[in-house]
Structures are given as C-alpha cells and as structure tokens.
VOKEDO-737675 format. One line per field, with one value per atom (N, C-alpha, C): atom name; x, y, z. Coordinates in steps of 0.2 Angstrom, whole numbers, plus 5000, padded with zeros to 4 digits. Example, Ala and Ser with C-alpha at 12.3 -4.5 7.8 and 13.67 -1.06 7.14 Angstrom:
REM residues 2
atom: c(N,CA,C,N,CA,C) $
east: c(5066,5062,5066,5064,5068,5064) $
north: c(4972,4978,4984,4989,4995,5000) $
up: c(5039,5039,5039,5035,5036,5039) $
***
This chain:
REM residues 261
atom: c(N,CA,C,N,CA,C,N,CA,C,N,CA,C,N,CA,C,N,CA,C,N,CA,C,N,CA,C,N,CA,C,N,CA,C,N,CA,C,N,CA,C,N,CA,C,N,CA,C,N,CA,C,N,CA,C,N,CA,C,N,CA,C,N,CA,C,N,CA,C,N,CA,C,N,CA,C,N,CA,C,N,CA,C,N,CA,C,N,CA,C,N,CA,C,N,CA,C,N,CA,C,N,CA,C,N,CA,C,N,CA,C,N,CA,C,N,CA,C,N,CA,C,N,CA,C,N,CA,C,N,CA,C,N,CA,C,N,CA,C,N,CA,C,N,CA,C,N,CA,C,N,CA,C,N,CA,C,N,CA,C,N,CA,C,N,CA,C,N,CA,C,N,CA,C,N,CA,C,N,CA,C,N,CA,C,N,CA,C,N,CA,C,N,CA,C,N,CA,C,N,CA,C,N,CA,C,N,CA,C,N,CA,C,N,CA,C,N,CA,C,N,CA,C,N,CA,C,N,CA,C,N,CA,C,N,CA,C,N,CA,C,N,CA,C,N,CA,C,N,CA,C,N,CA,C,N,CA,C,N,CA,C,N,CA,C,N,CA,C,N,CA,C,N,CA,C,N,CA,C,N,CA,C,N,CA,C,N,CA,C,N,CA,C,N,CA,C,N,CA,C,N,CA,C,N,CA,C,N,CA,C,N,CA,C,N,CA,C,N,CA,C,N,CA,C,N,CA,C,N,CA,C,N,CA,C,N,CA,C,N,CA,C,N,CA,C,N,CA,C,N,CA,C,N,CA,C,N,CA,C,N,CA,C,N,CA,C,N,CA,C,N,CA,C,N,CA,C,N,CA,C,N,CA,C,N,CA,C,N,CA,C,N,CA,C,N,CA,C,N,CA,C,N,CA,C,N,CA,C,N,CA,C,N,CA,C,N,CA,C,N,CA,C,N,CA,C,N,CA,C,N,CA,C,N,CA,C,N,CA,C,N,CA,C,N,CA,C,N,CA,C,N,CA,C,N,CA,C,N,CA,C,N,CA,C,N,CA,C,N,CA,C,N,CA,C,N,CA,C,N,CA,C,N,CA,C,N,CA,C,N,CA,C,N,CA,C,N,CA,C,N,CA,C,N,CA,C,N,CA,C,N,CA,C,N,CA,C,N,CA,C,N,CA,C,N,CA,C,N,CA,C,N,CA,C,N,CA,C,N,CA,C,N,CA,C,N,CA,C,N,CA,C,N,CA,C,N,CA,C,N,CA,C,N,CA,C,N,CA,C,N,CA,C,N,CA,C,N,CA,C,N,CA,C,N,CA,C,N,CA,C,N,CA,C,N,CA,C,N,CA,C,N,CA,C,N,CA,C,N,CA,C,N,CA,C,N,CA,C,N,CA,C,N,CA,C,N,CA,C,N,CA,C,N,CA,C,N,CA,C,N,CA,C,N,CA,C,N,CA,C,N,CA,C,N,CA,C,N,CA,C,N,CA,C,N,CA,C,N,CA,C,N,CA,C,N,CA,C,N,CA,C,N,CA,C,N,CA,C,N,CA,C,N,CA,C,N,CA,C,N,CA,C,N,CA,C,N,CA,C,N,CA,C,N,CA,C,N,CA,C,N,CA,C,N,CA,C,N,CA,C,N,CA,C,N,CA,C,N,CA,C,N,CA,C,N,CA,C,N,CA,C,N,CA,C,N,CA,C,N,CA,C,N,CA,C,N,CA,C,N,CA,C,N,CA,C,N,CA,C,N,CA,C,N,CA,C,N,CA,C,N,CA,C,N,CA,C,N,CA,C,N,CA,C,N,CA,C,N,CA,C,N,CA,C,N,CA,C,N,CA,C,N,CA,C,N,CA,C,N,CA,C,N,CA,C,N,CA,C,N,CA,C,N,CA,C,N,CA,C,N,CA,C,N,CA,C,N,CA,C,N,CA,C,N,CA,C,N,CA,C,N,CA,C,N,CA,C,N,CA,C,N,CA,C,N,CA,C,N,CA,C,N,CA,C,N,CA,C,N,CA,C,N,CA,C,N,CA,C,N,CA,C) $
east: c(5475,5477,5481,5487,5493,5490,5487,5483,5478,5474,5468,5473,5478,5481,5486,5487,5490,5485,5479,5475,5472,5471,5470,5475,5481,5489,5486,5486,5486,5480,5475,5468,5470,5473,5473,5479,5483,5488,5486,5482,5479,5474,5470,5465,5469,5473,5478,5481,5481,5486,5481,5475,5468,5466,5466,5465,5469,5476,5482,5480,5480,5479,5474,5467,5463,5462,5469,5469,5467,5471,5470,5463,5459,5452,5448,5448,5448,5448,5452,5454,5452,5451,5446,5440,5436,5431,5429,5434,5432,5431,5437,5439,5432,5428,5422,5417,5416,5410,5414,5420,5419,5420,5418,5420,5412,5407,5401,5402,5396,5396,5393,5396,5397,5390,5388,5385,5392,5392,5398,5399,5393,5394,5396,5396,5396,5403,5407,5413,5419,5421,5427,5432,5434,5440,5446,5448,5455,5456,5453,5455,5451,5450,5446,5439,5436,5429,5428,5420,5416,5411,5410,5402,5400,5393,5388,5386,5385,5382,5383,5383,5384,5386,5390,5398,5395,5398,5398,5404,5406,5411,5414,5420,5424,5425,5428,5429,5437,5439,5442,5439,5434,5432,5430,5429,5431,5437,5436,5440,5436,5439,5434,5439,5432,5437,5437,5442,5444,5443,5439,5433,5428,5424,5416,5415,5420,5418,5416,5413,5409,5415,5409,5414,5413,5417,5417,5425,5424,5429,5435,5434,5439,5438,5443,5441,5446,5447,5455,5452,5457,5458,5461,5459,5465,5462,5468,5470,5472,5469,5471,5473,5478,5479,5479,5475,5474,5482,5485,5491,5492,5496,5497,5505,5504,5510,5512,5514,5514,5506,5505,5496,5492,5494,5490,5488,5483,5483,5479,5481,5480,5477,5476,5475,5480,5484,5488,5489,5491,5486,5493,5492,5496,5496,5490,5488,5484,5486,5483,5483,5478,5480,5475,5476,5471,5471,5464,5464,5459,5461,5456,5456,5451,5450,5449,5449,5447,5440,5436,5429,5424,5418,5414,5409,5408,5403,5397,5392,5387,5380,5379,5375,5370,5367,5361,5362,5369,5369,5370,5368,5372,5379,5385,5391,5393,5398,5400,5407,5410,5416,5420,5428,5433,5435,5436,5439,5445,5451,5456,5458,5458,5458,5464,5467,5476,5477,5480,5481,5477,5469,5464,5466,5461,5459,5453,5451,5445,5442,5436,5432,5427,5427,5422,5421,5417,5414,5418,5425,5426,5421,5420,5414,5421,5419,5418,5418,5418,5417,5419,5423,5424,5430,5431,5436,5437,5444,5446,5449,5451,5451,5451,5452,5451,5442,5444,5439,5435,5438,5435,5440,5442,5447,5445,5450,5448,5447,5442,5438,5444,5443,5449,5451,5446,5450,5452,5451,5455,5464,5462,5470,5475,5470,5474,5477,5471,5475,5479,5480,5487,5492,5490,5499,5501,5496,5501,5504,5502,5505,5513,5514,5518,5516,5509,5506,5501,5501,5496,5491,5485,5483,5482,5488,5487,5497,5497,5504,5509,5513,5521,5518,5512,5512,5506,5501,5498,5488,5491,5483,5480,5475,5470,5474,5477,5477,5470,5468,5462,5462,5459,5462,5454,5455,5450,5450,5445,5446,5439,5443,5440,5439,5435,5434,5433,5435,5432,5429,5422,5423,5418,5419,5415,5414,5404,5403,5399,5400,5394,5387,5385,5377,5377,5380,5379,5381,5380,5381,5388,5391,5397,5400,5404,5404,5410,5413,5421,5422,5427,5430,5438,5441,5447,5451,5457,5460,5456,5456,5452,5455,5453,5455,5448,5450,5446,5451,5449,5452,5449,5451,5446,5443,5438,5433,5430,5427,5424,5421,5419,5414,5407,5406,5398,5394,5385,5383,5380,5379,5376,5368,5368,5361,5362,5368,5368,5375,5382,5388,5391,5394,5399,5405,5404,5408,5413,5419,5422,5419,5422,5419,5425,5422,5428,5425,5432,5427,5433,5428,5428,5434,5440,5444,5446,5445,5446,5454,5459,5464,5467,5471,5473,5480,5483,5489,5493,5491,5496,5495,5495,5496,5490,5487,5480,5477,5481,5476,5477,5472,5471,5464,5463,5454,5453,5448,5442,5435,5437,5430,5428,5419,5417,5409,5406,5398,5396,5398,5392,5390,5387,5382,5388,5387,5392,5390,5385,5381,5386,5386,5387,5395,5398,5407,5410,5405,5404,5404,5401,5401,5406,5406,5413,5418,5421,5428,5429,5422,5424,5424,5420,5420,5429,5434,5439,5443,5442,5444,5442,5434,5430,5430,5429,5432,5440,5444,5451,5450,5449,5447,5442,5436,5432,5438,5441,5444,5450,5452,5458,5454,5450,5446,5442,5442,5441,5447,5453,5459,5461,5460,5463,5459,5452,5446,5450,5452,5453,5460,5463,5472,5471,5466,5467,5464,5457,5455,5461,5464,5471,5475,5477,5483,5479,5472,5469,5470,5465,5464,5473,5478,5485,5485,5483,5486,5483,5474,5470,5475,5476,5481,5487,5490,5499,5496,5491,5488,5487,5484,5479,5484,5492,5498,5502,5500,5505,5502,5495,5492,5493) $
north: c(5312,5305,5310,5312,5315,5321,5324,5330,5328,5324,5324,5320,5315,5314,5322,5325,5333,5338,5338,5341,5340,5332,5329,5331,5329,5331,5336,5341,5349,5350,5348,5349,5345,5338,5335,5342,5343,5347,5352,5356,5363,5360,5357,5354,5353,5349,5347,5354,5357,5365,5368,5369,5374,5369,5362,5359,5358,5358,5360,5368,5373,5378,5381,5377,5377,5372,5368,5363,5365,5372,5375,5377,5379,5382,5375,5369,5364,5361,5362,5359,5365,5371,5376,5374,5371,5369,5363,5357,5353,5353,5360,5362,5363,5370,5375,5366,5361,5355,5355,5352,5347,5351,5356,5361,5362,5362,5363,5371,5374,5380,5380,5386,5387,5392,5392,5397,5401,5407,5413,5410,5410,5410,5403,5398,5390,5389,5394,5390,5389,5386,5385,5390,5391,5394,5392,5384,5381,5376,5380,5377,5381,5377,5379,5381,5385,5387,5390,5389,5393,5396,5401,5407,5410,5412,5415,5421,5426,5433,5438,5443,5449,5454,5459,5463,5470,5469,5476,5479,5486,5488,5489,5487,5487,5494,5496,5504,5505,5501,5504,5508,5508,5510,5507,5512,5510,5514,5510,5512,5515,5520,5525,5522,5518,5516,5521,5523,5529,5532,5526,5530,5530,5525,5526,5529,5532,5534,5528,5524,5519,5517,5516,5515,5507,5503,5500,5497,5487,5487,5482,5481,5480,5482,5485,5487,5487,5481,5482,5486,5489,5495,5492,5489,5488,5494,5496,5500,5497,5496,5491,5496,5497,5501,5496,5497,5494,5493,5489,5489,5483,5488,5483,5482,5474,5471,5468,5470,5469,5469,5464,5462,5462,5460,5459,5463,5464,5468,5464,5467,5466,5471,5469,5473,5473,5476,5476,5479,5476,5481,5483,5491,5495,5496,5494,5496,5490,5489,5483,5485,5487,5487,5489,5487,5483,5488,5491,5492,5490,5489,5487,5487,5485,5486,5479,5481,5475,5475,5469,5469,5465,5464,5459,5456,5451,5447,5445,5448,5444,5439,5433,5430,5428,5431,5431,5427,5425,5419,5422,5430,5432,5433,5432,5434,5439,5440,5444,5442,5438,5438,5445,5447,5447,5446,5450,5447,5451,5446,5450,5449,5454,5454,5452,5455,5456,5448,5447,5440,5436,5439,5433,5432,5427,5425,5429,5435,5439,5437,5433,5431,5436,5441,5445,5449,5450,5451,5458,5459,5464,5469,5475,5482,5485,5487,5494,5499,5503,5511,5515,5515,5519,5518,5521,5520,5528,5527,5534,5531,5537,5534,5541,5538,5544,5546,5554,5558,5557,5553,5551,5552,5558,5561,5558,5557,5552,5558,5556,5562,5565,5570,5572,5568,5566,5561,5555,5554,5546,5548,5556,5557,5558,5563,5561,5557,5552,5546,5541,5541,5538,5544,5551,5554,5552,5552,5548,5544,5538,5535,5533,5540,5539,5539,5538,5538,5541,5542,5548,5542,5546,5543,5546,5549,5551,5548,5547,5546,5552,5552,5557,5562,5559,5568,5568,5567,5569,5567,5562,5558,5551,5552,5547,5541,5537,5528,5526,5520,5516,5514,5518,5513,5513,5507,5505,5506,5506,5509,5502,5501,5494,5491,5490,5490,5483,5482,5476,5480,5479,5480,5476,5475,5471,5477,5477,5484,5481,5487,5485,5484,5479,5474,5470,5467,5465,5457,5452,5446,5445,5438,5437,5429,5425,5419,5419,5416,5415,5409,5407,5399,5400,5399,5401,5398,5399,5398,5401,5402,5406,5403,5409,5408,5413,5412,5414,5419,5424,5430,5432,5436,5439,5446,5446,5449,5455,5460,5463,5459,5461,5461,5462,5455,5454,5453,5456,5454,5449,5441,5437,5438,5444,5447,5448,5446,5445,5450,5450,5451,5452,5456,5454,5450,5447,5440,5442,5439,5438,5435,5437,5433,5431,5430,5429,5431,5431,5435,5429,5426,5422,5429,5427,5431,5426,5428,5423,5428,5422,5428,5423,5425,5421,5420,5414,5410,5408,5409,5405,5398,5399,5390,5388,5383,5380,5382,5385,5388,5395,5396,5404,5403,5412,5414,5415,5412,5413,5418,5424,5428,5431,5430,5431,5434,5438,5438,5438,5429,5427,5422,5418,5410,5405,5401,5394,5391,5390,5387,5390,5396,5401,5399,5400,5399,5393,5387,5381,5380,5383,5381,5383,5390,5395,5392,5390,5388,5379,5376,5370,5369,5375,5378,5376,5380,5378,5372,5369,5363,5358,5358,5352,5356,5361,5362,5357,5359,5357,5349,5347,5340,5336,5341,5339,5340,5346,5349,5343,5339,5335,5327,5327,5321,5319,5326,5329,5326,5330,5328,5322,5316,5312,5305,5307,5302,5305,5310,5314,5308,5311,5308,5301,5297,5289,5288,5294,5291,5290,5296,5297,5292,5288,5284,5278,5277,5271,5272,5276,5278,5278,5280,5277,5271,5268,5261,5257,5259,5255,5257,5262,5266,5262,5260,5256,5250,5243,5241,5239,5242,5243,5244,5247,5248,5240,5237,5231,5227,5227,5222,5222) $
up: c(5313,5320,5324,5323,5326,5330,5325,5327,5333,5332,5340,5345,5343,5350,5353,5350,5353,5355,5353,5354,5360,5362,5369,5373,5372,5377,5381,5374,5378,5382,5380,5383,5392,5391,5398,5399,5398,5402,5404,5402,5404,5408,5406,5412,5419,5419,5424,5429,5424,5427,5431,5427,5431,5437,5437,5444,5447,5445,5451,5455,5450,5451,5457,5456,5460,5468,5467,5473,5479,5481,5486,5490,5484,5484,5486,5484,5484,5492,5496,5501,5509,5503,5508,5508,5503,5503,5506,5507,5512,5519,5519,5527,5529,5525,5527,5527,5523,5524,5530,5531,5538,5545,5545,5549,5553,5559,5560,5562,5561,5562,5570,5574,5582,5583,5588,5593,5594,5596,5598,5605,5610,5615,5617,5615,5614,5610,5608,5604,5609,5609,5617,5615,5608,5607,5607,5605,5608,5600,5596,5587,5583,5576,5571,5573,5573,5572,5565,5566,5559,5561,5561,5563,5557,5560,5557,5559,5556,5560,5556,5558,5556,5559,5553,5557,5560,5567,5571,5570,5570,5569,5578,5577,5586,5587,5591,5595,5592,5586,5581,5577,5575,5571,5564,5558,5551,5547,5542,5537,5531,5525,5520,5515,5511,5504,5499,5496,5493,5487,5483,5476,5478,5481,5483,5487,5492,5500,5505,5503,5507,5513,5521,5524,5527,5529,5530,5536,5535,5542,5538,5531,5526,5522,5519,5512,5508,5500,5495,5490,5486,5481,5476,5471,5466,5458,5457,5451,5446,5441,5434,5427,5423,5417,5411,5407,5398,5396,5394,5392,5385,5380,5374,5372,5370,5370,5362,5358,5352,5348,5345,5343,5351,5357,5362,5366,5369,5377,5382,5390,5392,5399,5406,5411,5415,5416,5422,5431,5434,5442,5444,5444,5448,5452,5456,5465,5469,5471,5475,5482,5486,5492,5497,5504,5510,5515,5518,5526,5527,5535,5536,5546,5551,5557,5560,5564,5570,5570,5567,5570,5575,5575,5579,5574,5576,5572,5579,5575,5582,5578,5582,5579,5584,5587,5592,5599,5601,5603,5612,5610,5620,5617,5614,5613,5607,5606,5601,5600,5593,5591,5589,5590,5588,5583,5577,5571,5568,5570,5569,5561,5556,5549,5546,5548,5545,5545,5537,5535,5533,5533,5532,5524,5522,5515,5515,5512,5512,5506,5504,5496,5495,5491,5492,5485,5481,5471,5472,5470,5465,5463,5466,5462,5459,5452,5446,5448,5451,5455,5452,5445,5440,5434,5429,5424,5422,5418,5416,5408,5404,5396,5392,5384,5382,5380,5380,5382,5389,5394,5399,5405,5409,5413,5422,5424,5430,5432,5436,5445,5448,5451,5455,5461,5463,5471,5467,5463,5460,5454,5456,5452,5459,5462,5470,5472,5473,5475,5470,5463,5459,5462,5462,5463,5469,5475,5481,5480,5475,5475,5470,5467,5463,5454,5454,5447,5445,5439,5435,5431,5429,5424,5418,5415,5410,5407,5402,5397,5398,5394,5394,5391,5385,5378,5382,5388,5391,5389,5385,5383,5392,5389,5397,5395,5401,5400,5399,5397,5401,5405,5412,5419,5421,5425,5432,5440,5442,5447,5452,5456,5459,5469,5469,5476,5479,5486,5488,5495,5499,5506,5511,5515,5522,5522,5524,5527,5534,5538,5544,5544,5548,5547,5543,5536,5533,5536,5531,5537,5532,5539,5537,5539,5535,5538,5536,5544,5546,5549,5546,5547,5551,5554,5556,5562,5565,5573,5576,5580,5587,5594,5598,5605,5609,5616,5619,5626,5625,5629,5636,5639,5646,5642,5643,5641,5648,5645,5651,5656,5661,5669,5667,5668,5667,5672,5673,5678,5678,5681,5682,5684,5689,5692,5698,5702,5708,5709,5703,5705,5698,5699,5692,5692,5686,5685,5681,5679,5674,5668,5662,5654,5651,5645,5640,5633,5628,5621,5617,5611,5606,5600,5599,5595,5589,5582,5577,5575,5571,5569,5563,5559,5555,5556,5555,5557,5550,5543,5539,5538,5529,5528,5527,5528,5530,5537,5542,5548,5545,5540,5539,5540,5539,5543,5536,5537,5528,5531,5526,5527,5521,5521,5514,5519,5513,5515,5511,5509,5505,5510,5507,5513,5511,5515,5516,5510,5507,5502,5496,5496,5490,5487,5495,5496,5494,5495,5493,5489,5484,5476,5473,5473,5471,5472,5478,5479,5476,5471,5468,5462,5459,5451,5447,5449,5445,5444,5451,5453,5450,5447,5444,5438,5434,5429,5425,5430,5427,5426,5431,5432,5425,5421,5417,5409,5411,5405,5403,5410,5409,5407,5410,5407,5399,5396,5390,5387,5388,5384,5383,5389,5390,5386,5385,5380,5376,5373,5364,5365,5369,5365,5366,5370,5369,5363,5360,5355,5347,5350,5345,5345,5350,5350,5346,5348,5344,5339,5337,5329,5325,5328,5325,5326,5330,5330,5325,5326,5320,5312,5309,5304,5302,5309,5309,5306,5310,5308,5301,5298,5292,5286,5290,5284,5285,5290,5290,5286,5288,5282,5277) $
***
C-alpha cells in the first residue's frame, strides 16, 4: 500500500516536471494559434506577424554545412561523443555551433520579407550525417573540423572514440513558417507604371523572451502538434500519478480502519 502511494507520488512529480519543462513550448503553441497568417505585402510591420512562404537567399548569400557540404541560410552542427561513467553511458555534446545569413521569404503576395535569424528559435529535425568509432575512422574533413576546434576523434592511446556528427539546415526554396516581431523599413524604389515610388520591406527579427522569432520548415499544423506533445504527456503522467497516489491513500485508510475495528 505504501509502495502504491510512493509510486503514484513519484509519477506525479515526474509528470509535473515534464509539463513544467515544456510549458514554454505550450505558450509558443498558444501564440501560434492566436496569430493569423498575414500576406507579406499586407503585413503592417508594427508588431508580431506570422508569415508562410519559401526561402530565397538574400544578397548575403549562403553558408556551407561543414559535414554534408549542403548550402543553406541557417546551419547548425552538433558533434556528440559517447561516454561512460561507471555502469551508465551517455552522449555528451562537444560541439554545438550555428552559422547563418539574412534571407528572404516569398509568399506570392508581391513582396518578400527579410528574415534576420540571429537569436531566433529555429525548430528543425536534426539529421545524422556521419559517425565514427571502432573500426570506423572519421573522414578527413570531419577530422579537420574537429582539429580546428581543438578536438580529436581518437583517445589518448589512439583508439577511435564513438562520435556522431549531426546537422540542421534551412535550405533555399523549401517552405518556411515564421512568427515573431516585425517592422517595416525603406525598400528599393519601385515603378507604379508612371514613376518610381518609394517602397517598404517587412523585416522580422528576434528580441528575446516571449518576443522571440520562431522559424521552421514544418507546417503550422505540424509545429502546433509537436509543441503540445511534451506538455500534454507531462500532464497525463502527473494525472495518472495523482490517481495512483490517491488509490494508495484510500487503500491505506481502509487498512487502518480494519485494524481499528
């Protein structure tokens, strides 16, 4: 009976921790749902805006992902090393780097928005590009990348470490969902058919806190579903734990009453 109570209490605490850990994602989800999509040409640029379109490189060009050689406007590389501590093992992140360029988004409305991705919350699926380990040497360009960061793929006696090399990339022409602070800045003059007239350009950027810039190549529906998963799972675990703990308390109470009788 006490075991049931302890098990329920443990599940309740774990579920609560999971839900709290995903509370920020739940708030992001609510913000996305509450913000309607705006055509770029009609977005006022006076606050939060949500746009959907396709990525177009800007005059700043592209960056090259160091592991796969693919080009993108935003690249994240992660290197993890498999380590052991006693009887347990885990993957330790030894490199986590970003590189990016300003880029444009085109939605067919007649204007493009400029995205300034520095500081943005970028939500992509991470791709495992390569791995190295026993009987599997790191490829030369991976070894060179590690060496430039003061890291080697072998240990002090020359054996290969178990390592994996992963990338996240926003590439040109793929879909983009963007939600965040915006402004309008002066753009290049455009012709209205009679003369050159001034224009403006929507610019989206990150400010930090809840005024973050969210970028993803997922659809809005996919993103909303993904952001809800952890929070709801935590609530379910906590709810089950609460029920189990209550059952433990009830059974203990009945047991105590039987003893009194």
